[in-house]
TIGU-310545 format. One line per 5 residues: their letters; for each residue z, x, y of N, C-alpha, C, O. Coordinates in Angstrom, 1 decimal. Layout:
BEGIN
a = Z:X:Y:Z:X:Y:Z:X:Y:Z:X:Y ~ ...
This chain:
BEGIN
msydy = -12.7:-5.9:-7.8:-11.8:-6.3:-8.9:-10.4:-6.5:-8.3:-10.0:-5.6:-7.5 ~ -9.8:-7.5:-8.7:-8.4:-7.8:-8.2:-7.5:-6.9:-8.9:-7.6:-6.6:-10.1 ~ -6.4:-6.5:-8.2:-5.5:-5.6:-8.8:-4.1:-5.9:-8.2:-4.0:-6.3:-7.1 ~ -3.1:-5.8:-9.1:-1.7:-6.2:-8.7:-1.0:-5.0:-8.2:-0.3:-4.3:-8.9 ~ -1.2:-4.7:-6.9:-0.5:-3.5:-6.3:1.0:-3.8:-6.2:1.4:-5.0:-6.1
rsgdv = 1.8:-2.7:-6.1:3.2:-2.9:-5.9:3.7:-1.7:-5.1:3.1:-0.7:-4.9 ~ 4.9:-1.9:-4.5:5.5:-0.8:-3.7:5.7:0.5:-4.5:6.0:0.4:-5.6 ~ 5.4:1.6:-3.8:5.5:2.9:-4.5:4.1:3.4:-4.9:4.0:4.6:-5.1 ~ 3.1:2.5:-5.0:1.8:3.0:-5.4:1.3:4.0:-4.4:1.4:3.8:-3.2 ~ 0.7:5.1:-5.0:0.0:6.1:-4.1:-1.5:5.8:-4.3:-2.0:5.8:-5.5
lmlec = -2.2:5.6:-3.2:-3.6:5.1:-3.3:-4.5:6.1:-2.5:-4.1:6.8:-1.6 ~ -5.8:6.2:-2.9:-6.8:6.8:-2.2:-7.8:5.7:-1.6:-8.3:4.9:-2.4 ~ -7.9:5.7:-0.3:-8.8:4.7:0.3:-10.1:5.4:0.8:-10.1:6.6:1.2 ~ -11.2:4.7:0.7:-12.5:5.2:1.2:-13.4:4.0:1.5:-13.4:3.1:0.7 ~ -14.1:4.0:2.6:-15.0:3.0:3.0:-16.3:3.6:3.5:-16.2:4.5:4.4
pftet = -17.5:3.3:3.0:-18.7:3.9:3.4:-18.9:3.7:4.9:-18.7:2.6:5.5 ~ -19.3:4.7:5.6:-19.6:4.6:7.0:-20.8:3.8:7.3:-21.9:4.1:6.7 ~ -20.7:2.8:8.2:-21.7:1.8:8.4:-22.1:1.8:9.9:-21.2:2.0:10.7 ~ -23.4:1.6:10.2:-23.8:1.7:11.6:-23.3:0.4:12.4:-23.3:-0.7:11.9 ~ -22.9:0.7:13.6:-22.5:-0.4:14.5:-22.8:0.0:15.9:-23.3:1.1:16.2
tvtev = -22.3:-0.8:16.9:-22.5:-0.6:18.3:-21.2:-0.6:19.0:-20.3:-1.4:18.8 ~ -21.1:0.3:20.0:-19.9:0.4:20.8:-20.0:-0.7:21.9:-21.0:-0.7:22.6 ~ -18.9:-1.5:22.1:-19.0:-2.5:23.1:-18.1:-2.2:24.4:-18.5:-2.5:25.5 ~ -17.0:-1.6:24.2:-16.1:-1.2:25.3:-15.4:0.1:25.0:-15.2:0.5:23.9 ~ -15.1:0.8:26.1:-14.4:2.1:26.0:-13.3:2.2:27.0:-13.6:1.9:28.2
srsyv = -12.1:2.6:26.6:-11.0:2.8:27.6:-10.4:4.2:27.2:-10.8:4.8:26.2 ~ -9.4:4.5:27.9:-8.7:5.8:27.6:-8.1:5.8:26.2:-8.0:6.8:25.5 ~ -7.5:4.6:25.8:-6.8:4.5:24.6:-7.5:3.9:23.4:-7.2:4.1:22.2 ~ -8.6:3.1:23.7:-9.3:2.4:22.6:-10.8:2.4:22.8:-11.3:2.5:23.9 ~ -11.5:2.3:21.7:-12.9:2.2:21.6:-13.2:0.9:20.8:-12.8:0.8:19.6
svrwp = -13.9:-0.1:21.4:-14.2:-1.3:20.7:-15.6:-1.3:20.1:-16.5:-0.8:20.8 ~ -15.8:-1.7:18.9:-17.1:-1.7:18.2:-17.3:-3.1:17.6:-16.3:-3.8:17.3 ~ -18.5:-3.5:17.4:-18.9:-4.7:16.7:-18.5:-4.4:15.2:-19.0:-3.5:14.6 ~ -17.7:-5.3:14.6:-17.2:-5.1:13.3:-18.3:-5.5:12.3:-18.6:-6.7:12.3 ~ -18.8:-4.6:11.5:-20.0:-4.9:10.7:-19.8:-5.7:9.4:-20.7:-6.1:8.7
wlevd = -18.5:-6.1:9.1:-18.3:-6.6:7.8:-17.7:-8.1:7.8:-18.2:-8.9:7.0 ~ -16.8:-8.4:8.7:-16.1:-9.7:8.7:-16.9:-10.7:9.5:-17.7:-10.4:10.3 ~ -16.6:-12.0:9.2:-17.3:-13.1:9.9:-16.2:-13.9:10.7:-15.1:-13.9:10.3 ~ -16.7:-14.6:11.7:-15.9:-15.5:12.5:-15.5:-16.7:11.6:-16.4:-17.3:11.0 ~ -14.2:-17.1:11.6:-13.8:-18.3:10.9:-14.0:-19.5:11.8:-13.2:-19.7:12.7
pqahn = -14.9:-20.4:11.5:-15.2:-21.5:12.4:-14.1:-22.5:12.3:-14.0:-23.4:13.2 ~ -13.3:-22.5:11.3:-12.2:-23.5:11.2:-10.9:-23.0:11.8:-9.9:-23.8:11.8 ~ -10.9:-21.8:12.3:-9.7:-21.3:13.0:-9.7:-21.7:14.5:-10.1:-20.9:15.3 ~ -9.3:-22.9:14.7:-9.4:-23.5:16.1:-8.5:-22.9:17.1:-8.9:-22.9:18.3 ~ -7.4:-22.3:16.7:-6.5:-21.8:17.7:-6.6:-20.3:17.8:-6.0:-19.7:18.7
irwng = -7.5:-19.6:17.0:-7.8:-18.2:17.1:-9.3:-18.0:17.1:-9.9:-18.3:16.1 ~ -9.8:-17.5:18.2:-11.2:-17.2:18.3:-11.4:-15.7:18.3:-11.2:-15.1:19.4 ~ -12.0:-15.2:17.3:-12.3:-13.8:17.2:-13.6:-13.5:17.8:-14.6:-14.3:17.6 ~ -13.7:-12.4:18.6:-15.0:-12.1:19.3:-15.9:-11.2:18.5:-16.9:-10.7:19.0 ~ -15.5:-10.9:17.2:-16.4:-10.1:16.4:-16.3:-8.6:16.6:-17.1:-7.8:16.0
qralp = -15.3:-8.2:17.4:-15.2:-6.8:17.7:-13.8:-6.3:17.2:-12.9:-7.1:16.9 ~ -13.7:-5.0:17.1:-12.4:-4.4:16.7:-12.2:-3.2:17.6:-13.1:-2.3:17.7 ~ -10.9:-3.0:18.1:-10.6:-1.9:18.9:-9.9:-0.8:18.0:-9.0:-1.1:17.3 ~ -10.5:0.4:18.1:-10.0:1.5:17.4:-9.3:2.5:18.3:-9.9:2.8:19.4 ~ -8.1:3.0:18.0:-7.4:3.9:18.9:-8.0:5.3:19.1:-8.5:5.8:18.1
tpeah = -7.9:5.8:20.3:-8.2:7.2:20.5:-6.9:8.0:20.3:-5.8:7.3:20.2 ~ -6.9:9.3:20.3:-5.7:10.1:20.3:-4.7:9.7:21.4:-3.4:9.8:21.1 ~ -5.1:9.2:22.5:-4.2:8.8:23.6:-3.3:7.7:23.2:-2.2:7.5:23.8 ~ -3.7:6.8:22.3:-3.0:5.7:21.9:-1.8:6.0:21.0:-0.9:5.2:20.9 ~ -1.8:7.1:20.3:-0.8:7.5:19.4:-0.5:6.5:18.4:0.6:6.1:18.0
eweif = -1.6:5.9:17.8:-1.5:4.9:16.8:-2.3:5.4:15.6:-3.3:6.2:15.7 ~ -1.8:5.0:14.4:-2.5:5.3:13.1:-3.4:4.2:12.8:-3.1:3.1:12.7 ~ -4.7:4.6:12.6:-5.7:3.7:12.2:-6.5:4.3:11.0:-7.0:5.5:11.2 ~ -6.8:3.6:9.9:-7.5:4.2:8.8:-9.0:4.2:9.0:-9.7:5.1:8.5 ~ -9.5:3.3:9.8:-10.9:3.3:10.2:-11.2:4.3:11.3:-10.4:4.3:12.3
rtepa = -12.2:5.1:11.2:-12.6:6.0:12.2:-14.1:5.9:12.5:-14.8:5.2:11.8 ~ -14.5:6.5:13.6:-15.9:6.5:14.0:-16.5:7.9:13.8:-15.8:8.9:13.9 ~ -17.8:7.9:13.7:-18.6:9.1:13.7:-19.8:8.8:14.7:-20.6:8.0:14.4 ~ -19.9:9.6:15.8:-19.1:10.6:16.3:-17.6:10.1:16.6:-17.4:8.9:16.5 ~ -16.7:11.0:16.9:-15.3:10.6:17.1:-15.2:9.7:18.3:-16.1:9.6:19.2
etalk = -14.2:8.9:18.4:-14.0:7.9:19.4:-14.1:8.5:20.8:-14.6:7.8:21.7 ~ -13.6:9.6:21.0:-13.6:10.3:22.4:-15.0:10.6:22.9:-15.1:10.9:24.0 ~ -15.9:10.7:22.0:-17.3:11.0:22.3:-18.2:9.8:22.6:-19.4:10.0:22.9 ~ -17.6:8.6:22.5:-18.5:7.4:22.6:-18.4:6.8:24.0:-17.4:6.9:24.7 ~ -19.5:6.0:24.3:-19.5:5.2:25.5:-20.2:3.9:25.2:-20.8:3.8:24.2
pgdtc = -20.0:2.9:26.1:-20.5:1.6:25.8:-22.1:1.6:25.5:-22.8:2.3:26.2 ~ -22.5:0.9:24.5:-23.9:0.8:24.2:-24.3:1.9:23.1:-25.4:1.8:22.6 ~ -23.5:2.9:22.9:-23.8:3.9:21.9:-23.9:3.2:20.5:-23.2:2.3:20.2 ~ -24.7:3.8:19.6:-24.7:3.5:18.2:-23.8:4.5:17.5:-23.9:5.7:17.8 ~ -23.0:4.1:16.6:-22.1:5.0:15.9:-21.9:4.5:14.5:-22.5:3.4:14.1
lvgip = -21.2:5.2:13.7:-20.8:4.8:12.3:-19.3:4.5:12.3:-18.6:5.2:13.0 ~ -18.9:3.5:11.5:-17.5:3.3:11.3:-17.2:3.1:9.9:-18.0:2.5:9.1 ~ -16.1:3.7:9.4:-15.7:3.7:8.0:-14.3:4.4:7.8:-13.6:4.6:8.8 ~ -14.0:4.6:6.6:-12.8:5.3:6.2:-13.1:6.6:5.5:-13.7:6.5:4.4 ~ -12.7:7.8:6.0:-12.9:9.0:5.2:-11.9:8.9:4.1:-10.9:8.2:4.2
ptvvh = -12.0:9.7:3.0:-11.0:9.7:1.9:-9.6:9.9:2.5:-9.3:10.9:3.2 ~ -8.7:9.0:2.3:-7.4:8.9:2.9:-6.3:8.6:1.8:-6.5:7.5:1.2 ~ -5.3:9.4:1.7:-4.2:9.1:0.8:-3.1:8.4:1.5:-2.7:8.8:2.6 ~ -2.7:7.3:0.9:-1.6:6.4:1.5:-0.6:6.1:0.4:-0.9:6.2:-0.8 ~ 0.5:5.5:0.7:1.4:4.9:-0.3:1.9:3.6:0.2:2.1:3.4:1.4
vqsvy = 2.1:2.7:-0.7:2.5:1.3:-0.4:4.0:1.2:-0.2:4.8:1.5:-1.1 ~ 4.3:0.7:1.0:5.7:0.4:1.3:6.1:-1.0:0.8:7.2:-1.1:0.1 ~ 5.3:-2.0:1.0:5.6:-3.3:0.6:4.3:-4.1:0.4:3.2:-3.7:0.8 ~ 4.4:-5.2:-0.4:3.3:-6.1:-0.6:3.7:-7.5:-0.2:4.7:-8.0:-0.6 ~ 2.8:-8.1:0.6:3.1:-9.5:1.0:2.0:-10.4:0.5:0.8:-10.1:0.5
hfdpp = 2.4:-11.6:0.0:1.4:-12.6:-0.5:1.5:-13.8:0.4:2.6:-14.2:0.9 ~ 0.4:-14.5:0.6:0.3:-15.7:1.5:-0.4:-16.8:0.7:-1.5:-16.7:0.2 ~ 0.3:-18.0:0.6:-0.3:-19.2:0.0:0.1:-20.4:0.9:1.2:-20.8:0.9 ~ -0.9:-20.9:1.6:-2.3:-20.6:1.6:-2.6:-19.3:2.3:-1.7:-18.7:3.0 ~ -3.8:-18.7:2.2:-4.2:-17.5:2.9:-4.0:-17.6:4.4:-4.1:-18.7:5.0
qvtgm = -3.7:-16.5:5.1:-3.4:-16.5:6.5:-4.7:-16.8:7.3:-5.8:-16.4:7.0 ~ -4.5:-17.6:8.4:-5.6:-17.8:9.4:-5.5:-16.7:10.4:-4.6:-16.6:11.2 ~ -6.6:-15.9:10.5:-6.6:-14.8:11.4:-7.7:-14.8:12.4:-7.9:-14.0:13.3 ~ -8.6:-15.9:12.3:-9.8:-15.9:13.1:-11.0:-15.3:12.4:-12.1:-15.4:12.9 ~ -10.8:-14.6:11.3:-11.8:-13.9:10.5:-11.9:-14.4:9.1:-11.0:-14.9:8.6
lprpa = -13.1:-14.2:8.6:-13.3:-14.5:7.1:-13.7:-13.2:6.4:-14.5:-12.4:7.0 ~ -13.2:-13.0:5.2:-12.3:-13.9:4.4:-10.9:-13.9:5.0:-10.4:-13.0:5.6 ~ -10.2:-15.0:4.7:-8.8:-15.1:5.1:-7.9:-14.3:4.1:-8.1:-14.5:2.8 ~ -7.0:-13.5:4.5:-6.2:-12.7:3.6:-5.2:-13.5:2.8:-4.4:-14.2:3.4 ~ -5.2:-13.2:1.5:-4.2:-13.8:0.6:-3.0:-12.9:0.4:-2.0:-13.2:-0.2
syldl = -3.2:-11.6:0.8:-2.1:-10.6:0.6:-2.4:-9.5:1.6:-3.5:-9.3:2.1 ~ -1.3:-8.7:1.9:-1.4:-7.5:2.7:-0.6:-6.4:2.0:0.4:-6.7:1.4 ~ -1.1:-5.2:2.1:-0.4:-4.0:1.7:0.1:-3.4:2.9:-0.6:-3.1:3.9 ~ 1.4:-3.1:3.0:2.0:-2.4:4.1:2.0:-0.9:3.7:2.8:-0.5:2.9 ~ 1.1:-0.2:4.3:0.8:1.2:3.9:1.5:2.2:4.9:1.6:2.0:6.1
lrqgd = 1.9:3.3:4.3:2.3:4.5:5.1:1.3:5.7:4.8:0.8:5.8:3.7 ~ 1.1:6.4:5.8:0.2:7.5:5.6:0.8:8.7:4.8:2.0:8.8:4.7 ~ 0.0:9.5:4.2:0.5:10.7:3.5:1.3:11.5:4.4:0.9:11.9:5.5 ~ 2.5:11.9:4.0:3.4:12.7:4.8:4.5:11.9:5.5:5.4:12.5:6.0 ~ 4.4:10.5:5.5:5.3:9.7:6.2:6.4:9.1:5.2:6.0:8.5:4.2
thdpe = 7.6:9.3:5.5:8.7:8.7:4.8:9.1:7.4:5.6:9.2:7.5:6.8 ~ 9.4:6.3:4.9:9.8:5.1:5.6:11.0:5.3:6.4:12.0:5.8:6.0 ~ 10.9:4.8:7.7:12.0:4.8:8.6:12.2:3.4:9.0:11.4:2.8:9.8 ~ 13.4:2.8:8.6:13.6:1.4:9.0:13.8:1.2:10.5:13.7:0.0:10.9 ~ 14.0:2.2:11.3:14.1:2.1:12.7:12.7:1.9:13.4:12.7:1.6:14.6
ledqg = 11.6:2.3:12.7:10.3:2.2:13.3:9.6:0.9:12.9:9.3:0.7:11.7 ~ 9.4:0.0:13.8:8.8:-1.3:13.5:7.3:-1.2:13.2:6.8:-1.9:12.3 ~ 6.6:-0.3:13.8:5.1:-0.2:13.7:4.7:1.0:12.9:3.6:1.5:13.1 ~ 5.5:1.5:12.0:5.2:2.7:11.2:4.0:2.4:10.2:3.2:3.3:10.0 ~ 4.0:1.2:9.6:3.1:0.9:8.6:1.7:0.4:9.1:1.6:0.1:10.3
yaldp = 0.8:0.2:8.2:-0.5:-0.3:8.5:-0.8:-1.4:7.5:-0.7:-1.2:6.3 ~ -1.2:-2.6:8.0:-1.4:-3.7:7.1:-2.9:-3.8:6.7:-3.8:-3.7:7.5 ~ -3.1:-3.8:5.4:-4.4:-3.8:4.8:-4.6:-4.9:3.8:-3.8:-5.1:2.9 ~ -5.7:-5.7:4.0:-6.0:-6.7:3.0:-6.8:-6.0:1.9:-7.9:-5.6:2.1 ~ -6.2:-5.9:0.7:-6.9:-5.2:-0.3:-8.2:-5.9:-0.9:-9.0:-5.3:-1.6
aggep = -8.3:-7.2:-0.6:-9.5:-7.9:-1.0:-10.3:-8.4:0.1:-10.9:-9.5:0.0 ~ -10.2:-7.8:1.3:-10.9:-8.2:2.5:-12.4:-8.0:2.4:-12.9:-7.5:1.4 ~ -13.1:-8.3:3.5:-14.5:-8.2:3.6:-15.0:-6.8:3.7:-16.2:-6.5:3.3 ~ -14.2:-5.8:4.1:-14.7:-4.4:4.2:-14.8:-3.9:2.8:-14.0:-4.1:1.9 ~ -15.9:-3.1:2.5:-16.1:-2.6:1.2:-15.3:-1.3:0.9:-15.8:-0.2:0.7
iriel = -14.0:-1.5:0.9:-13.1:-0.4:0.7:-12.9:-0.1:-0.8:-12.6:-1.0:-1.5 ~ -13.1:1.1:-1.1:-12.8:1.6:-2.5:-11.3:2.0:-2.5:-10.9:2.9:-1.8 ~ -10.5:1.4:-3.4:-9.1:1.7:-3.5:-8.9:2.3:-4.9:-9.1:1.6:-5.9 ~ -8.4:3.5:-5.0:-8.1:4.2:-6.3:-6.6:4.4:-6.4:-6.0:4.9:-5.5 ~ -6.0:3.9:-7.5:-4.6:4.2:-7.8:-4.5:5.6:-8.3:-4.9:5.9:-9.4
lfrpy = -3.8:6.4:-7.5:-3.6:7.8:-7.9:-2.3:8.0:-8.7:-2.3:8.8:-9.7 ~ -1.3:7.2:-8.4:-0.1:7.3:-9.2:0.8:6.1:-8.9:0.9:5.6:-7.7 ~ 1.5:5.6:-9.9:2.4:4.6:-9.8:3.7:5.0:-10.5:3.7:5.2:-11.8 ~ 4.8:5.2:-9.8:6.1:5.6:-10.4:6.6:4.5:-11.4:6.5:3.3:-11.0 ~ 7.0:4.9:-12.5:7.5:3.9:-13.5:6.4:2.9:-13.9:6.7:1.7:-13.9
aflep = 5.2:3.4:-14.1:4.1:2.5:-14.4:4.3:1.7:-15.7:3.7:0.7:-15.9 ~ 5.1:2.3:-16.5:5.4:1.6:-17.8:6.4:0.5:-17.8:6.7:-0.1:-18.8 ~ 7.0:0.3:-16.6:7.9:-0.8:-16.4:7.4:-1.9:-15.5:6.5:-1.6:-14.7 ~ 7.9:-3.1:-15.6:7.5:-4.2:-14.7:8.8:-4.6:-13.9:9.9:-4.5:-14.4 ~ 8.6:-5.0:-12.6:9.8:-5.4:-11.8:10.5:-6.5:-12.6:9.9:-7.5:-13.1
gdeva = 11.8:-6.4:-12.7:12.6:-7.4:-13.4:13.0:-6.9:-14.8:13.8:-7.5:-15.5 ~ 12.3:-5.8:-15.3:12.6:-5.3:-16.7:14.1:-4.9:-16.7:14.7:-4.5:-15.7 ~ 14.7:-5.1:-17.9:16.1:-4.7:-18.1:16.0:-3.6:-19.3:15.4:-3.8:-20.3 ~ 16.7:-2.5:-19.0:16.7:-1.4:-19.9:18.1:-0.8:-20.1:19.0:-1.1:-19.3 ~ 18.3:-0.1:-21.2:19.5:0.7:-21.4:19.1:2.1:-21.4:18.1:2.5:-21.9
dqngr = 20.0:2.9:-20.7:19.7:4.4:-20.6:20.3:5.1:-21.8:21.0:4.5:-22.7 ~ 20.2:6.4:-21.8:20.7:7.2:-23.0:22.2:7.2:-23.1:22.8:7.5:-24.2 ~ 22.9:6.8:-22.0:24.4:6.6:-22.1:24.8:5.2:-22.4:26.0:4.9:-22.5 ~ 23.8:4.3:-22.7:24.2:3.0:-23.0:24.4:2.1:-21.8:24.8:0.9:-22.0 ~ 24.1:2.6:-20.6:24.3:1.8:-19.4:23.1:0.9:-19.2:22.0:1.3:-19.3
awrfd = 23.4:-0.4:-18.9:22.3:-1.4:-18.7:21.9:-1.4:-17.2:22.7:-1.4:-16.4 ~ 20.6:-1.5:-17.0:20.0:-1.6:-15.7:18.9:-2.6:-15.6:18.3:-2.9:-16.6 ~ 18.7:-3.1:-14.3:17.5:-3.9:-14.0:16.6:-3.1:-13.1:17.1:-2.5:-12.1 ~ 15.4:-3.0:-13.4:14.4:-2.2:-12.6:13.7:-3.2:-11.6:13.1:-4.2:-12.0 ~ 13.9:-2.9:-10.3:13.2:-3.6:-9.3:12.1:-2.8:-8.6:11.1:-3.4:-8.3
aacdw = 12.3:-1.5:-8.4:11.3:-0.6:-7.9:11.8:0.8:-8.3:12.9:1.0:-8.8 ~ 10.9:1.8:-8.0:11.2:3.1:-8.5:12.6:3.7:-8.0:13.2:4.4:-8.7 ~ 13.0:3.3:-6.8:14.2:3.7:-6.3:15.2:2.6:-6.1:16.1:2.6:-5.3 ~ 15.0:1.5:-6.8:15.8:0.3:-6.6:16.2:-0.2:-8.0:15.5:-1.0:-8.7 ~ 17.4:0.3:-8.5:17.9:0.0:-9.8:19.2:-0.7:-9.6:20.1:-0.3:-8.8
ypfdg = 19.4:-1.8:-10.4:20.7:-2.5:-10.4:21.5:-2.3:-11.6:21.0:-2.7:-12.7 ~ 22.7:-1.7:-11.6:23.5:-1.5:-12.8:24.3:-2.8:-13.1:24.9:-3.4:-12.3 ~ 24.2:-3.2:-14.4:24.9:-4.5:-14.8:26.4:-4.3:-14.9:27.1:-5.3:-14.9 ~ 26.9:-3.1:-14.9:28.3:-2.9:-15.1:29.1:-3.0:-13.8:30.3:-2.9:-13.8 ~ 28.4:-3.2:-12.7:29.1:-3.3:-11.4:29.6:-2.1:-10.8:30.2:-2.1:-9.8
eqpgt = 29.3:-0.9:-11.5:29.8:0.3:-11.0:28.9:0.8:-9.9:27.9:0.1:-9.5 ~ 29.1:2.0:-9.4:28.3:2.6:-8.3:26.9:2.6:-8.7:26.5:2.9:-9.8 ~ 26.0:2.2:-7.7:24.5:2.3:-8.0:24.1:3.7:-8.2:24.8:4.7:-7.9 ~ 23.0:3.9:-8.9:22.4:5.2:-9.1:21.1:5.1:-9.8:20.3:4.2:-9.4 ~ 20.8:5.9:-10.8:19.6:5.9:-11.5:19.8:6.1:-13.0:20.8:6.8:-13.3
pawpl = 19.0:5.6:-13.9:19.3:5.7:-15.3:18.9:7.1:-15.8:18.0:7.7:-15.3 ~ 19.6:7.4:-16.9:19.3:8.7:-17.6:18.3:8.4:-18.7:18.6:7.6:-19.6 ~ 17.2:9.1:-18.7:16.2:9.0:-19.8:16.7:9.5:-21.1:17.5:10.5:-21.1 ~ 16.2:9.1:-22.3:15.2:8.0:-22.5:15.8:6.6:-22.2:17.0:6.4:-22.2 ~ 14.8:5.7:-22.1:15.2:4.3:-21.8:14.8:3.4:-22.9:13.8:3.7:-23.6
tlfsr = 15.6:2.4:-23.1:15.3:1.4:-24.1:15.1:0.0:-23.5:16.0:-0.5:-22.8 ~ 13.9:-0.5:-23.6:13.6:-1.8:-23.0:14.1:-2.9:-23.9:13.8:-3.0:-25.0 ~ 15.0:-3.8:-23.3:15.6:-4.9:-24.1:15.3:-6.2:-23.5:15.6:-7.2:-24.1 ~ 14.7:-6.3:-22.3:14.3:-7.6:-21.8:13.1:-7.4:-20.8:13.1:-6.6:-19.9 ~ 12.1:-8.2:-21.1:10.9:-8.4:-20.2:10.4:-9.8:-20.3:9.7:-10.2:-21.2
ngept = 10.9:-10.6:-19.3:10.7:-12.1:-19.4:11.1:-12.6:-20.8:10.5:-13.4:-21.4 ~ 12.3:-12.2:-21.1:12.9:-12.5:-22.4:12.8:-11.3:-23.3:12.9:-10.2:-22.9 ~ 12.6:-11.5:-24.6:12.6:-10.4:-25.6:11.2:-9.7:-25.5:10.2:-10.4:-25.5 ~ 11.2:-8.4:-25.3:10.0:-7.7:-25.1:9.2:-7.6:-26.5:9.8:-7.7:-27.5 ~ 7.9:-7.4:-26.4:7.2:-7.2:-27.6:7.5:-5.8:-28.2:7.9:-4.9:-27.4
pedaa = 7.3:-5.6:-29.5:7.5:-4.3:-30.0:6.6:-3.2:-29.3:7.0:-2.1:-29.2 ~ 5.4:-3.6:-29.0:4.5:-2.7:-28.3:5.0:-2.3:-27.0:5.0:-1.1:-26.6 ~ 5.6:-3.2:-26.2:6.1:-2.9:-24.9:7.3:-2.0:-25.0:7.5:-1.0:-24.3 ~ 8.2:-2.3:-25.9:9.4:-1.5:-26.2:9.0:-0.1:-26.6:9.6:0.9:-26.1 ~ 8.0:0.0:-27.4:7.6:1.3:-27.9:7.0:2.2:-26.8:7.2:3.4:-26.7
avara = 6.2:1.5:-25.9:5.6:2.2:-24.8:6.6:2.8:-23.8:6.5:3.9:-23.4 ~ 7.7:2.0:-23.6:8.8:2.5:-22.7:9.5:3.7:-23.3:9.8:4.7:-22.7 ~ 9.8:3.6:-24.6:10.5:4.6:-25.4:9.6:5.9:-25.4:10.1:7.0:-25.2 ~ 8.3:5.7:-25.6:7.4:6.9:-25.6:7.3:7.5:-24.2:7.3:8.8:-24.2 ~ 7.2:6.8:-23.2:7.1:7.3:-21.8:8.3:8.0:-21.4:8.2:9.0:-20.5
tavgs = 9.5:7.7:-21.9:10.7:8.3:-21.4:11.3:9.2:-22.4:12.5:9.6:-22.2 ~ 10.6:9.5:-23.5:11.1:10.5:-24.5:11.4:11.8:-23.9:12.3:12.6:-24.4 ~ 10.6:12.2:-22.9:10.8:13.5:-22.2:10.7:13.2:-20.7:10.2:12.1:-20.3 ~ 11.3:14.1:-19.9:11.3:13.9:-18.5:12.5:13.2:-18.0:13.5:13.1:-18.7 ~ 12.5:12.8:-16.7:13.7:12.2:-16.1:13.3:11.4:-14.9:12.1:11.5:-14.5
haeel = 14.2:10.6:-14.4:14.0:9.9:-13.1:13.6:10.9:-12.0:12.6:10.6:-11.3 ~ 14.3:12.0:-11.9:14.0:12.9:-10.8:12.6:13.5:-11.0:11.9:13.7:-10.0 ~ 12.1:13.8:-12.2:10.8:14.3:-12.4:9.7:13.2:-12.0:8.7:13.6:-11.5 ~ 10.0:12.0:-12.3:9.0:10.9:-12.0:8.9:10.8:-10.5:7.7:10.7:-10.0 ~ 10.0:10.9:-9.7:9.9:10.8:-8.3:9.3:12.1:-7.7:8.7:12.1:-6.6
erwse = 9.5:13.2:-8.3:8.9:14.5:-7.8:7.4:14.4:-7.9:6.7:14.9:-7.0 ~ 6.9:13.8:-9.0:5.4:13.6:-9.1:4.9:12.7:-7.9:3.9:13.0:-7.3 ~ 5.7:11.7:-7.6:5.3:10.8:-6.5:5.3:11.6:-5.2:4.3:11.5:-4.4 ~ 6.3:12.4:-4.9:6.4:13.1:-3.7:5.4:14.2:-3.5:4.9:14.5:-2.4 ~ 4.9:14.7:-4.6:3.8:15.7:-4.5:2.5:15.1:-4.0:1.7:15.8:-3.4
lalaq = 2.3:13.8:-4.3:1.1:13.2:-3.8:1.3:12.5:-2.5:0.4:12.6:-1.6 ~ 2.5:11.9:-2.3:2.7:11.2:-1.0:3.1:12.1:0.1:3.1:11.7:1.3 ~ 3.6:13.3:-0.3:4.1:14.3:0.7:5.2:13.6:1.5:5.3:13.9:2.7 ~ 6.1:12.9:0.9:7.2:12.1:1.5:8.3:12.0:0.6:8.2:12.3:-0.6 ~ 9.4:11.4:1.1:10.6:11.2:0.3:10.6:9.7:-0.1:10.3:8.8:0.8
pathq = 10.9:9.4:-1.3:10.9:7.9:-1.7:12.0:7.2:-0.9:13.1:7.7:-0.6 ~ 11.7:6.0:-0.5:12.6:5.1:0.2:13.3:4.2:-0.8:12.7:3.7:-1.8 ~ 14.6:3.9:-0.6:15.3:3.0:-1.5:15.0:1.6:-1.1:14.6:1.3:0.1 ~ 15.2:0.7:-2.0:15.0:-0.8:-1.8:13.6:-1.0:-1.2:13.5:-1.6:-0.2 ~ 12.6:-0.6:-1.9:11.2:-0.7:-1.4:10.7:-2.1:-1.4:9.8:-2.5:-0.7
q = 11.2:-3.0:-2.3:10.6:-4.3:-2.5:11.4:-5.3:-1.6:11.0:-6.5:-1.6
């Protein structure tokens, strides 16, 4: 099922472990025949060999797919299982591609989720901190949405807080104040006054109901309890 993921989402990933064969082994990587994706015959400049290299602990890389037995116990020619054990992640960014990207594999990805592992706070100084995942790829990954901060708002919504201050919501930690004063966060309850124009009474009521109790800080505390991290500003 297609789903419109967004930055800040906390997800549970899981992929059934599937039998495959080990093709190469080095100190840092174990290569296996990838049991799910197909070679893209129209990708003339990228020829995929049907294998995927998974890091061992020596590589110091984060990879959501793992093997059973563990990578360090494998040798070329071994039969093993590859899949994703239950893994909690949070979405740092979402990227869309039109047309879908040519990677040498089928299906071609139309989007990527830039994921951070549970316990990792986004560090803008780290280029390779995230993990790119095609949420609609060929691997049978089960993705469960555990929590979405401000699930009752849509990016671009405009609200007034309890002090009458107007804000635009871009992401859970990315609020734009219309008065030009110092940035910050709105004080609950919130009144929705624009969602692609005038909001429906149902949408306005849902926002009022969701923010009748609680606060911005409590919403992000719920996020941190699951992500085991600190929210990053300007996530989108």
